[in-house]
C-alpha angles and dihedrals in degrees: 000000000000113000094237092057095052097083090053091046093052092048090050091050091047091054091053095046126097114262092254090059100042092087089061092054089049089055089051091049092050092048092052095047090051089048092052092047088049092053093045090051094050090047090053091048092050088050094048090052090061111097090220089061092068100101092047100046101086097043090046094050095046097041102032116016096045089058090068101024095127093052097062137065106287096218089056089046090056090047089054090050095048091051090049091048091065088074094059114121095243143345092274091058091043092052091055091048101048090040091057089045089053092049091050095060095037093118130127093253098044102047090127089060088046093055090046089055096040091055088058091048088054090050093054092047088053091057087050089053093244095139096163092052092047094050089051090055094045093047089050088051091047093054091050092046089051090056095056122090086206141354139179113282089234090068095050089046092054092050098045091047094056092038089055091048091052093051091046090054090050091047094236092146101184093051091046092051093049094049095042089054090047088050089053091048088059100051135055109249093222091059091064120081119253088247090055093048092052092045093050094046090048097050093043090051093051091045091051091051101046097039112107092210101047114084098144117067096178099123092049095044089053094047117099092222088076089065087064088081094055099092096033136087085258095065088110090067092058090049088050093054091052089046089055091048094056095036092239106170093180093056090046090054090054096047097037089089088073094057092086086064088077121050095208092053090045093055089051094047094121094045091050091055090053088048094053089046090053088049091048088053095049090047089051091055092043093056092056125080116250094254092055105053102113100115125195117221089238089057092048092048091053092048100043100033091230121144112260092242091058098047094092091050090050093051090048091051090051093049093048092050093054091243092121137012124210140082139275125235101205092184096051090032091228130138113212109204123188101166137032125191112256118243143175111283127218120211094271091054092046088052090052090052089049092054092048089051089052092049089050091049091050090049092051091050092048090051090050094050092048092050088051096049097049099039104050096122091048090051091048091052 
């Protein structure tokens, strides 16, 4: 039987059925109707995703999709609306369009679709420099998301993407960094264009470097998006991040000439040198075994290339940031460190840890042999 004849067939059978069985046919009809709307919605989404459909999206949405908007999945309805909105003449027209779209799905049982649409409203307001309005929409969306037990990842992705854009525009680098990584956790990397991957990796790298509260880049260093920079003119930025992670001042000196390529990095040049010096200090502590972490100021100066009169300030900075734990003996000019913040290790650092484990194992064996040699009579007794 052809699909378009099934609803009529079910209605005919329902009319002929006894009263006690008619409810069953009503369920069949409802199921089939929902299935047809589902298929139609998916077909429209596939069509809207085709670049050739661009000129037709807005007319089709206004004259066709709106006529059955309440019959289809509201998240997919918003998706169709957002794709259609890209064809608006300007951002003012798009703001009016997506605002009406959000209002339409602002119902108790479709709050996920409302957040999805509201995030786009905030995005348009950002482009129009209405930061206060965008922040209000994002805070409202955050409150709704926090009330959900679960929600489609597409909704979270839309929220985190615009939230990251907001913090980037406000130059709140730590918040941008966190939200941009949350956005990447909600999407499949292969679904992003190469240009978007490179742009996201570049912006995340810059934010990680200039933030005064991010000293551990582990999550970014492990994320495959960072590899998008490898075959680009920005490959030096990826290398710079790894140099910071291992406190490699030599590599920093080689790569520092590229800092002037980015105005934000250039304006933070002095801060970046302090940051790499802190990283060199933590790396120095990390390389030493736990029983040998009493560091003289002279040794720290040689390792970090910081002037002797600035060593105490450097150590205090590391302690205040929680990178190290310990104490300073100003008279003896010694820093006694008992803890260092964990971080992601590269292959060179892993090799260093391996060598330390081998040294520890050899020391344990040596101690065992010594105890055996001097305590023969005791063992015999």
